[in-house]
VMD Tcl script that builds the backbone (N, CA, C; Angstrom):
set m [mol new atoms 465]
animate dup $m
set s [atomselect $m all]
$s set {name element resname resid chain x y z} {
  {N N MET 1 A 42.373 97.872 127.037}
  {CA C MET 1 A 41.485 96.769 126.702}
  {C C MET 1 A 41.430 96.623 125.184}
  {N N THR 2 A 41.750 95.441 124.676}
  {CA C THR 2 A 41.722 95.216 123.244}
  {C C THR 2 A 40.461 94.459 122.885}
  {N N GLY 3 A 39.894 94.823 121.770}
  {CA C GLY 3 A 38.683 94.166 121.304}
  {C C GLY 3 A 38.984 93.290 120.105}
  {N N VAL 4 A 37.995 92.627 119.670}
  {CA C VAL 4 A 38.105 91.772 118.496}
  {C C VAL 4 A 37.976 92.659 117.266}
  {N N SER 5 A 38.828 92.434 116.304}
  {CA C SER 5 A 38.757 93.241 115.084}
  {C C SER 5 A 37.488 92.884 114.311}
  {N N PRO 6 A 36.948 93.848 113.560}
  {CA C PRO 6 A 35.744 93.559 112.765}
  {C C PRO 6 A 35.969 92.436 111.756}
  {N N THR 7 A 37.169 92.347 111.207}
  {CA C THR 7 A 37.461 91.287 110.245}
  {C C THR 7 A 37.406 89.915 110.911}
  {N N ALA 8 A 37.966 89.801 112.103}
  {CA C ALA 8 A 37.931 88.524 112.823}
  {C C ALA 8 A 36.497 88.158 113.197}
  {N N ALA 9 A 35.725 89.153 113.624}
  {CA C ALA 9 A 34.320 88.898 113.967}
  {C C ALA 9 A 33.535 88.454 112.739}
  {N N ALA 10 A 33.801 89.100 111.600}
  {CA C ALA 10 A 33.115 88.720 110.355}
  {C C ALA 10 A 33.494 87.301 109.956}
  {N N LEU 11 A 34.768 86.951 110.105}
  {CA C LEU 11 A 35.217 85.598 109.765}
  {C C LEU 11 A 34.548 84.557 110.653}
  {N N VAL 12 A 34.478 84.833 111.942}
  {CA C VAL 12 A 33.819 83.904 112.867}
  {C C VAL 12 A 32.345 83.751 112.497}
  {N N LEU 13 A 31.688 84.862 112.178}
  {CA C LEU 13 A 30.274 84.813 111.791}
  {C C LEU 13 A 30.073 83.975 110.533}
  {N N VAL 14 A 30.965 84.131 109.556}
  {CA C VAL 14 A 30.872 83.339 108.327}
  {C C VAL 14 A 31.038 81.862 108.625}
  {N N VAL 15 A 32.040 81.520 109.400}
  {CA C VAL 15 A 32.303 80.106 109.707}
  {C C VAL 15 A 31.122 79.491 110.458}
  {N N VAL 16 A 30.616 80.194 111.453}
  {CA C VAL 16 A 29.487 79.681 112.234}
  {C C VAL 16 A 28.257 79.515 111.347}
  {N N THR 17 A 28.001 80.471 110.480}
  {CA C THR 17 A 26.828 80.400 109.606}
  {C C THR 17 A 26.938 79.248 108.615}
  {N N VAL 18 A 28.102 79.088 108.018}
  {CA C VAL 18 A 28.291 77.992 107.056}
  {C C VAL 18 A 28.155 76.641 107.745}
  {N N VAL 19 A 28.756 76.494 108.907}
  {CA C VAL 19 A 28.652 75.225 109.644}
  {C C VAL 19 A 27.197 74.942 110.013}
  {N N ALA 20 A 26.480 75.972 110.462}
  {CA C ALA 20 A 25.070 75.783 110.825}
  {C C ALA 20 A 24.234 75.405 109.605}
  {N N ALA 21 A 24.474 76.051 108.472}
  {CA C ALA 21 A 23.707 75.742 107.257}
  {C C ALA 21 A 24.000 74.323 106.779}
  {N N VAL 22 A 25.255 73.927 106.799}
  {CA C VAL 22 A 25.617 72.573 106.371}
  {C C VAL 22 A 24.985 71.542 107.305}
  {N N ALA 23 A 25.018 71.802 108.594}
  {CA C ALA 23 A 24.406 70.870 109.556}
  {C C ALA 23 A 22.897 70.783 109.339}
  {N N PHE 24 A 22.251 71.908 109.077}
  {CA C PHE 24 A 20.809 71.912 108.840}
  {C C PHE 24 A 20.459 71.116 107.583}
  {N N VAL 25 A 21.197 71.335 106.511}
  {CA C VAL 25 A 20.934 70.620 105.262}
  {C C VAL 25 A 21.174 69.118 105.453}
  {N N ALA 26 A 22.217 68.759 106.167}
  {CA C ALA 26 A 22.480 67.338 106.430}
  {C C ALA 26 A 21.348 66.725 107.248}
  {N N HIS 27 A 20.844 67.469 108.231}
  {CA C HIS 27 A 19.717 66.985 109.030}
  {C C HIS 27 A 18.483 66.782 108.160}
  {N N ARG 28 A 18.190 67.726 107.277}
  {CA C ARG 28 A 17.018 67.596 106.400}
  {C C ARG 28 A 17.161 66.371 105.500}
  {N N ARG 29 A 18.350 66.141 104.984}
  {CA C ARG 29 A 18.566 64.980 104.105}
  {C C ARG 29 A 18.414 63.672 104.867}
  {N N SER 30 A 18.951 63.605 106.075}
  {CA C SER 30 A 18.828 62.363 106.849}
  {C C SER 30 A 17.381 62.123 107.258}
  {N N ASP 31 A 16.648 63.187 107.546}
  {CA C ASP 31 A 15.229 63.051 107.876}
  {C C ASP 31 A 14.451 62.539 106.670}
  {N N ALA 32 A 14.759 63.039 105.478}
  {CA C ALA 32 A 14.086 62.564 104.264}
  {C C ALA 32 A 14.398 61.089 104.015}
  {N N ARG 33 A 15.655 60.686 104.214}
  {CA C ARG 33 A 16.010 59.267 104.045}
  {C C ARG 33 A 15.266 58.392 105.044}
  {N N ARG 34 A 15.171 58.870 106.283}
  {CA C ARG 34 A 14.467 58.100 107.316}
  {C C ARG 34 A 12.986 57.949 106.951}
  {N N LEU 35 A 12.383 58.999 106.429}
  {CA C LEU 35 A 10.982 58.915 106.026}
  {C C LEU 35 A 10.788 57.949 104.863}
  {N N GLU 36 A 11.715 57.950 103.926}
  {CA C GLU 36 A 11.624 57.007 102.809}
  {C C GLU 36 A 11.742 55.569 103.300}
  {N N ASP 37 A 12.612 55.336 104.259}
  {CA C ASP 37 A 12.747 54.000 104.845}
  {C C ASP 37 A 11.457 53.582 105.550}
  {N N GLN 38 A 10.838 54.527 106.252}
  {CA C GLN 38 A 9.578 54.220 106.934}
  {C C GLN 38 A 8.457 53.963 105.930}
  {N N ALA 39 A 8.465 54.660 104.805}
  {CA C ALA 39 A 7.464 54.407 103.773}
  {C C ALA 39 A 7.626 52.997 103.209}
  {N N ALA 40 A 8.866 52.544 103.062}
  {CA C ALA 40 A 9.106 51.172 102.596}
  {C C ALA 40 A 8.668 50.167 103.657}
  {N N LEU 41 A 8.808 50.536 104.921}
  {CA C LEU 41 A 8.396 49.658 106.016}
  {C C LEU 41 A 6.879 49.423 106.006}
  {N N VAL 42 A 6.126 50.388 105.525}
  {CA C VAL 42 A 4.663 50.265 105.494}
  {C C VAL 42 A 4.247 49.030 104.698}
  {N N GLU 43 A 4.884 48.797 103.563}
  {CA C GLU 43 A 4.531 47.638 102.734}
  {C C GLU 43 A 4.788 46.330 103.484}
  {N N ARG 44 A 5.886 46.277 104.182}
  {CA C ARG 44 A 6.199 45.064 104.948}
  {C C ARG 44 A 5.178 44.871 106.070}
  {N N LEU 45 A 4.833 45.948 106.766}
  {CA C LEU 45 A 3.837 45.856 107.841}
  {C C LEU 45 A 2.470 45.448 107.298}
  {N N ARG 46 A 2.134 45.968 106.124}
  {CA C ARG 46 A 0.846 45.621 105.526}
  {C C ARG 46 A 0.767 44.123 105.223}
  {N N SER 47 A 1.871 43.565 104.730}
  {CA C SER 47 A 1.861 42.127 104.440}
  {C C SER 47 A 1.802 41.312 105.730}
  {N N LEU 48 A 2.443 41.819 106.797}
  {CA C LEU 48 A 2.383 41.115 108.079}
  {C C LEU 48 A 1.012 41.223 108.737}
  {N N ALA 49 A 0.303 42.312 108.471}
  {CA C ALA 49 A -1.011 42.511 109.086}
  {C C ALA 49 A -2.039 41.536 108.535}
  {N N GLY 50 A -1.823 41.075 107.309}
  {CA C GLY 50 A -2.766 40.121 106.714}
  {C C GLY 50 A -4.156 40.715 106.587}
  {N N GLN 51 A -5.163 39.944 106.972}
  {CA C GLN 51 A -6.559 40.379 106.848}
  {C C GLN 51 A -7.126 40.922 108.157}
  {N N ASP 52 A -6.318 40.974 109.203}
  {CA C ASP 52 A -6.789 41.479 110.489}
  {C C ASP 52 A -7.115 42.969 110.372}
  {N N PRO 53 A -8.399 43.352 110.565}
  {CA C PRO 53 A -8.799 44.745 110.365}
  {C C PRO 53 A -8.146 45.711 111.355}
  {N N VAL 54 A -7.870 45.266 112.553}
  {CA C VAL 54 A -7.244 46.149 113.543}
  {C C VAL 54 A -5.806 46.472 113.141}
  {N N HIS 55 A -5.075 45.438 112.758}
  {CA C HIS 55 A -3.692 45.655 112.335}
  {C C HIS 55 A -3.636 46.481 111.055}
  {N N ARG 56 A -4.557 46.209 110.129}
  {CA C ARG 56 A -4.572 46.975 108.877}
  {C C ARG 56 A -4.898 48.446 109.139}
  {N N ALA 57 A -5.793 48.712 110.091}
  {CA C ALA 57 A -6.116 50.100 110.432}
  {C C ALA 57 A -4.910 50.802 111.038}
  {N N ALA 58 A -4.170 50.089 111.879}
  {CA C ALA 58 A -2.965 50.672 112.468}
  {C C ALA 58 A -1.922 50.976 111.394}
  {N N VAL 59 A -1.766 50.061 110.439}
  {CA C VAL 59 A -0.821 50.287 109.340}
  {C C VAL 59 A -1.290 51.463 108.489}
  {N N ASP 60 A -2.604 51.547 108.231}
  {CA C ASP 60 A -3.135 52.674 107.455}
  {C C ASP 60 A -2.852 54.008 108.144}
  {N N GLU 61 A -3.046 54.041 109.449}
  {CA C GLU 61 A -2.795 55.284 110.181}
  {C C GLU 61 A -1.304 55.640 110.151}
  {N N PHE 62 A -0.447 54.639 110.319}
  {CA C PHE 62 A 0.994 54.867 110.248}
  {C C PHE 62 A 1.375 55.380 108.860}
  {N N GLU 63 A 0.771 54.784 107.832}
  {CA C GLU 63 A 1.070 55.180 106.456}
  {C C GLU 63 A 0.651 56.627 106.198}
  {N N VAL 64 A -0.516 57.018 106.693}
  {CA C VAL 64 A -0.975 58.398 106.505}
  {C C VAL 64 A 0.002 59.366 107.165}
  {N N ARG 65 A 0.438 59.055 108.367}
  {CA C ARG 65 A 1.386 59.934 109.070}
  {C C ARG 65 A 2.702 60.050 108.297}
  {N N ILE 66 A 3.179 58.925 107.777}
  {CA C ILE 66 A 4.437 58.940 107.018}
  {C C ILE 66 A 4.276 59.797 105.773}
  {N N TYR 67 A 3.182 59.607 105.039}
  {CA C TYR 67 A 3.003 60.364 103.811}
  {C C TYR 67 A 2.731 61.845 104.074}
  {N N GLN 68 A 2.121 62.166 105.205}
  {CA C GLN 68 A 1.987 63.580 105.575}
  {C C GLN 68 A 3.365 64.191 105.785}
  {N N ARG 69 A 4.210 63.478 106.514}
  {CA C ARG 69 A 5.561 63.992 106.771}
  {C C ARG 69 A 6.392 64.033 105.493}
  {N N LEU 70 A 6.236 63.033 104.613}
  {CA C LEU 70 A 6.952 63.050 103.339}
  {C C LEU 70 A 6.509 64.236 102.484}
  {N N PHE 71 A 5.202 64.490 102.451}
  {CA C PHE 71 A 4.691 65.618 101.674}
  {C C PHE 71 A 5.232 66.918 102.237}
  {N N SER 72 A 5.228 67.025 103.549}
  {CA C SER 72 A 5.765 68.226 104.193}
  {C C SER 72 A 7.252 68.365 103.906}
  {N N ALA 73 A 7.994 67.275 104.027}
  {CA C ALA 73 A 9.437 67.327 103.778}
  {C C ALA 73 A 9.733 67.684 102.327}
  {N N GLY 74 A 8.877 67.233 101.411}
  {CA C GLY 74 A 9.079 67.536 100.004}
  {C C GLY 74 A 8.622 68.917 99.612}
  {N N THR 75 A 7.752 69.515 100.395}
  {CA C THR 75 A 7.218 70.842 100.072}
  {C C THR 75 A 7.909 71.936 100.872}
  {N N VAL 76 A 8.005 71.755 102.158}
  {CA C VAL 76 A 8.558 72.779 103.039}
  {C C VAL 76 A 10.080 72.687 103.100}
  {N N GLY 77 A 10.596 71.481 103.144}
  {CA C GLY 77 A 12.032 71.276 103.296}
  {C C GLY 77 A 12.893 72.005 102.276}
  {N N PRO 78 A 12.610 71.879 100.975}
  {CA C PRO 78 A 13.446 72.582 99.994}
  {C C PRO 78 A 13.424 74.106 100.172}
  {N N ARG 79 A 12.298 74.636 100.595}
  {CA C ARG 79 A 12.224 76.085 100.816}
  {C C ARG 79 A 13.077 76.498 102.018}
  {N N LEU 80 A 13.073 75.673 103.052}
  {CA C LEU 80 A 13.906 75.975 104.215}
  {C C LEU 80 A 15.393 75.839 103.886}
  {N N VAL 81 A 15.736 74.842 103.090}
  {CA C VAL 81 A 17.132 74.675 102.678}
  {C C VAL 81 A 17.564 75.872 101.826}
  {N N ALA 82 A 16.706 76.306 100.909}
  {CA C ALA 82 A 17.026 77.481 100.092}
  {C C ALA 82 A 17.193 78.722 100.967}
  {N N ALA 83 A 16.345 78.856 101.980}
  {CA C ALA 83 A 16.468 79.997 102.895}
  {C C ALA 83 A 17.781 79.923 103.670}
  {N N ALA 84 A 18.187 78.726 104.067}
  {CA C ALA 84 A 19.451 78.573 104.793}
  {C C ALA 84 A 20.631 78.990 103.918}
  {N N TRP 85 A 20.641 78.540 102.661}
  {CA C TRP 85 A 21.746 78.914 101.781}
  {C C TRP 85 A 21.706 80.397 101.435}
  {N N ALA 86 A 20.521 80.961 101.272}
  {CA C ALA 86 A 20.425 82.398 101.033}
  {C C ALA 86 A 20.911 83.171 102.260}
  {N N GLY 87 A 20.644 82.636 103.442}
  {CA C GLY 87 A 21.152 83.250 104.670}
  {C C GLY 87 A 22.668 83.229 104.707}
  {N N VAL 88 A 23.265 82.135 104.223}
  {CA C VAL 88 A 24.726 82.077 104.138}
  {C C VAL 88 A 25.232 83.168 103.192}
  {N N GLY 89 A 24.562 83.340 102.058}
  {CA C GLY 89 A 24.946 84.398 101.124}
  {C C GLY 89 A 24.828 85.781 101.753}
  {N N THR 90 A 23.783 85.972 102.549}
  {CA C THR 90 A 23.604 87.251 103.243}
  {C C THR 90 A 24.753 87.514 104.211}
  {N N VAL 91 A 25.113 86.509 104.974}
  {CA C VAL 91 A 26.203 86.676 105.944}
  {C C VAL 91 A 27.539 86.895 105.227}
  {N N LEU 92 A 27.770 86.170 104.141}
  {CA C LEU 92 A 29.004 86.381 103.386}
  {C C LEU 92 A 29.068 87.805 102.833}
  {N N GLY 93 A 27.956 88.281 102.285}
  {CA C GLY 93 A 27.917 89.658 101.775}
  {C C GLY 93 A 28.132 90.674 102.876}
  {N N ALA 94 A 27.489 90.461 104.020}
  {CA C ALA 94 A 27.647 91.394 105.139}
  {C C ALA 94 A 29.082 91.375 105.667}
  {N N SER 95 A 29.698 90.215 105.664}
  {CA C SER 95 A 31.099 90.132 106.094}
  {C C SER 95 A 31.996 90.889 105.120}
  {N N GLY 96 A 31.683 90.772 103.840}
  {CA C GLY 96 A 32.433 91.539 102.844}
  {C C GLY 96 A 32.278 93.034 103.054}
  {N N VAL 97 A 31.084 93.472 103.441}
  {CA C VAL 97 A 30.851 94.891 103.731}
  {C C VAL 97 A 31.723 95.326 104.904}
  {N N VAL 98 A 31.776 94.495 105.952}
  {CA C VAL 98 A 32.579 94.834 107.134}
  {C C VAL 98 A 34.051 94.957 106.756}
  {N N VAL 99 A 34.545 94.018 105.973}
  {CA C VAL 99 A 35.956 94.043 105.587}
  {C C VAL 99 A 36.227 95.215 104.644}
  {N N ALA 100 A 35.362 95.440 103.651}
  {CA C ALA 100 A 35.571 96.519 102.683}
  {C C ALA 100 A 35.459 97.895 103.324}
  {N N ALA 101 A 34.669 98.023 104.368}
  {CA C ALA 101 A 34.500 99.320 105.025}
  {C C ALA 101 A 35.778 99.768 105.728}
  {N N GLN 102 A 36.677 98.844 105.979}
  {CA C GLN 102 A 37.920 99.196 106.660}
  {C C GLN 102 A 38.973 99.761 105.711}
  {N N GLY 103 A 38.777 99.584 104.421}
  {CA C GLY 103 A 39.784 100.021 103.460}
  {C C GLY 103 A 39.507 101.411 102.932}
  {N N ASP 104 A 40.510 101.967 102.274}
  {CA C ASP 104 A 40.394 103.274 101.624}
  {C C ASP 104 A 40.635 103.091 100.136}
  {N N GLY 105 A 40.105 103.985 99.359}
  {CA C GLY 105 A 40.370 103.975 97.931}
  {C C GLY 105 A 39.176 103.468 97.130}
  {N N LEU 106 A 39.365 103.542 95.817}
  {CA C LEU 106 A 38.297 103.177 94.889}
  {C C LEU 106 A 37.983 101.683 94.931}
  {N N GLY 107 A 39.007 100.855 95.052}
  {CA C GLY 107 A 38.792 99.398 95.114}
  {C C GLY 107 A 37.939 99.011 96.305}
  {N N SER 108 A 38.199 99.606 97.444}
  {CA C SER 108 A 37.396 99.320 98.634}
  {C C SER 108 A 35.963 99.805 98.469}
  {N N LEU 109 A 35.808 100.961 97.810}
  {CA C LEU 109 A 34.458 101.496 97.581}
  {C C LEU 109 A 33.659 100.585 96.654}
  {N N VAL 110 A 34.301 100.117 95.588}
  {CA C VAL 110 A 33.622 99.201 94.659}
  {C C VAL 110 A 33.253 97.911 95.374}
  {N N LEU 111 A 34.184 97.371 96.157}
  {CA C LEU 111 A 33.916 96.146 96.920}
  {C C LEU 111 A 32.797 96.370 97.924}
  {N N LEU 112 A 32.794 97.520 98.559}
  {CA C LEU 112 A 31.749 97.843 99.525}
  {C C LEU 112 A 30.374 97.871 98.857}
  {N N VAL 113 A 30.289 98.499 97.690}
  {CA C VAL 113 A 29.011 98.569 96.970}
  {C C VAL 113 A 28.574 97.178 96.511}
  {N N LEU 114 A 29.508 96.416 95.941}
  {CA C LEU 114 A 29.164 95.068 95.475}
  {C C LEU 114 A 28.705 94.173 96.625}
  {N N CYS 115 A 29.423 94.216 97.729}
  {CA C CYS 115 A 29.036 93.401 98.884}
  {C C CYS 115 A 27.711 93.889 99.480}
  {N N GLY 116 A 27.491 95.194 99.454}
  {CA C GLY 116 A 26.213 95.729 99.940}
  {C C GLY 116 A 25.045 95.257 99.096}
  {N N VAL 117 A 25.219 95.280 97.777}
  {CA C VAL 117 A 24.166 94.791 96.879}
  {C C VAL 117 A 23.948 93.295 97.077}
  {N N THR 118 A 25.041 92.548 97.204}
  {CA C THR 118 A 24.941 91.105 97.449}
  {C C THR 118 A 24.188 90.822 98.743}
  {N N THR 119 A 24.500 91.570 99.780}
  {CA C THR 119 A 23.816 91.394 101.061}
  {C C THR 119 A 22.327 91.674 100.917}
  {N N ALA 120 A 21.987 92.748 100.222}
  {CA C ALA 120 A 20.574 93.101 100.048}
  {C C ALA 120 A 19.831 92.039 99.239}
  {N N VAL 121 A 20.452 91.568 98.147}
  {CA C VAL 121 A 19.799 90.563 97.299}
  {C C VAL 121 A 19.603 89.259 98.065}
  {N N PHE 122 A 20.654 88.774 98.718}
  {CA C PHE 122 A 20.530 87.520 99.455}
  {C C PHE 122 A 19.620 87.672 100.678}
  {N N GLY 123 A 19.612 88.833 101.290}
  {CA C GLY 123 A 18.679 89.079 102.395}
  {C C GLY 123 A 17.238 89.004 101.929}
  {N N ALA 124 A 16.968 89.603 100.767}
  {CA C ALA 124 A 15.612 89.536 100.205}
  {C C ALA 124 A 15.249 88.101 99.837}
  {N N LEU 125 A 16.209 87.365 99.263}
  {CA C LEU 125 A 15.943 85.960 98.921}
  {C C LEU 125 A 15.678 85.125 100.169}
  {N N THR 126 A 16.411 85.394 101.222}
  {CA C THR 126 A 16.165 84.680 102.482}
  {C C THR 126 A 14.745 84.923 102.953}
  {N N ALA 127 A 14.323 86.175 102.941}
  {CA C ALA 127 A 12.963 86.514 103.371}
  {C C ALA 127 A 11.923 85.858 102.468}
  {N N VAL 128 A 12.154 85.879 101.162}
  {CA C VAL 128 A 11.205 85.272 100.213}
  {C C VAL 128 A 11.075 83.775 100.474}
  {N N HIS 129 A 12.204 83.089 100.639}
  {CA C HIS 129 A 12.147 81.637 100.879}
  {C C HIS 129 A 11.492 81.311 102.223}
  {N N LEU 130 A 11.736 82.120 103.226}
  {CA C LEU 130 A 11.084 81.886 104.521}
  {C C LEU 130 A 9.579 82.111 104.428}
  {N N VAL 131 A 9.163 83.132 103.700}
  {CA C VAL 131 A 7.722 83.378 103.521}
  {C C VAL 131 A 7.100 82.237 102.724}
  {N N ARG 132 A 7.785 81.758 101.694}
  {CA C ARG 132 A 7.268 80.628 100.916}
  {C C ARG 132 A 7.147 79.372 101.774}
  {N N ALA 133 A 8.121 79.150 102.653}
  {CA C ALA 133 A 8.057 77.993 103.551}
  {C C ALA 133 A 6.896 78.147 104.530}
  {N N LEU 134 A 6.722 79.330 105.072}
  {CA C LEU 134 A 5.604 79.579 105.986}
  {C C LEU 134 A 4.273 79.397 105.270}
  {N N TYR 135 A 4.178 79.870 104.044}
  {CA C TYR 135 A 2.952 79.697 103.262}
  {C C TYR 135 A 2.691 78.210 103.007}
  {N N ALA 136 A 3.740 77.465 102.676}
  {CA C ALA 136 A 3.571 76.031 102.425}
  {C C ALA 136 A 3.123 75.306 103.688}
  {N N VAL 137 A 3.665 75.706 104.830}
  {CA C VAL 137 A 3.273 75.061 106.091}
  {C C VAL 137 A 1.818 75.352 106.417}
  {N N THR 138 A 1.391 76.586 106.215}
  {CA C THR 138 A 0.028 76.956 106.604}
  {C C THR 138 A -1.022 76.483 105.608}
  {N N THR 139 A -0.639 76.223 104.374}
  {CA C THR 139 A -1.626 75.785 103.378}
  {C C THR 139 A -1.496 74.316 103.036}
  {N N LEU 140 A -0.644 73.606 103.736}
  {CA C LEU 140 A -0.447 72.186 103.485}
  {C C LEU 140 A -1.756 71.434 103.709}
  {N N PRO 141 A -2.181 70.640 102.745}
  {CA C PRO 141 A -3.428 69.901 102.951}
  {C C PRO 141 A -3.297 68.905 104.106}
  {N N ARG 142 A -4.348 68.796 104.855}
  {CA C ARG 142 A -4.360 67.865 105.986}
  {C C ARG 142 A -5.075 66.587 105.560}
  {N N VAL 143 A -4.404 65.457 105.748}
  {CA C VAL 143 A -4.965 64.162 105.395}
  {C C VAL 143 A -5.216 63.413 106.692}
  {N N THR 144 A -6.387 62.806 106.798}
  {CA C THR 144 A -6.689 62.001 107.971}
  {C C THR 144 A -7.001 60.584 107.536}
  {N N VAL 145 A -7.055 59.696 108.503}
  {CA C VAL 145 A -7.399 58.309 108.201}
  {C C VAL 145 A -8.813 58.236 107.641}
  {N N ASP 146 A -9.697 59.143 108.079}
  {CA C ASP 146 A -11.074 59.143 107.586}
  {C C ASP 146 A -11.153 59.472 106.096}
  {N N ASP 147 A -10.113 60.132 105.561}
  {CA C ASP 147 A -10.100 60.510 104.146}
  {C C ASP 147 A -9.659 59.369 103.238}
  {N N LEU 148 A -9.172 58.279 103.819}
  {CA C LEU 148 A -8.699 57.171 103.003}
  {C C LEU 148 A -9.875 56.511 102.290}
  {N N PRO 149 A -9.688 56.095 101.052}
  {CA C PRO 149 A -10.762 55.402 100.354}
  {C C PRO 149 A -11.029 54.033 100.967}
  {N N ALA 150 A -12.268 53.645 100.968}
  {CA C ALA 150 A -12.630 52.331 101.513}
  {C C ALA 150 A -12.100 51.239 100.586}
  {N N GLU 151 A -11.661 50.140 101.170}
  {CA C GLU 151 A -11.168 49.044 100.353}
  {C C GLU 151 A -12.351 48.281 99.762}
  {N N PRO 152 A -12.172 47.670 98.592}
  {CA C PRO 152 A -13.286 47.034 97.897}
  {C C PRO 152 A -14.064 45.994 98.712}
  {N N GLY 153 A -13.411 45.250 99.570}
  {CA C GLY 153 A -14.082 44.192 100.310}
  {C C GLY 153 A -14.762 44.678 101.587}
  {N N GLU 154 A -14.708 45.983 101.897}
  {CA C GLU 154 A -15.264 46.486 103.168}
  {C C GLU 154 A -16.563 47.249 102.902}
  {N N ASP 155 A -17.673 46.600 102.973}
  {CA C ASP 155 A -18.986 47.265 102.801}
  {C C ASP 155 A -19.850 47.049 104.004}
}
mol reanalyze $m
mol bondsrecalc $m
mol representation Tube
mol addrep $m
């Protein structure tokens, strides 16, 4: 029975991790673009609502939801993207450790140490960025429609 070599497994892990990170970053960017488009839509809806208080309230509620998501995307999103790229660095370093561990000699030992340090540093950065993202999610201010300032003509 033949197994998969550690080098082939490390290569597959690197490819899968890079593809996943690129897909995640692309998703975050498209979500941010979609939110920006929806924020622009709010102005058009507001002009269509005119002076009707029901329509204006609906637009206000939609606007609050959009800006909550934009704030979240601008605060949490970059931390998650940084964690994804740090995770890629961790996997690349760990793959280097797997490949270097198969060799003999001083060059392999130096590569093993360098890749081990790289793995540890990027692993710590991944954890730091994930904790920062979790902190941002849990401390994100909550905005409600009730918090909106009253318009001058509504007394």
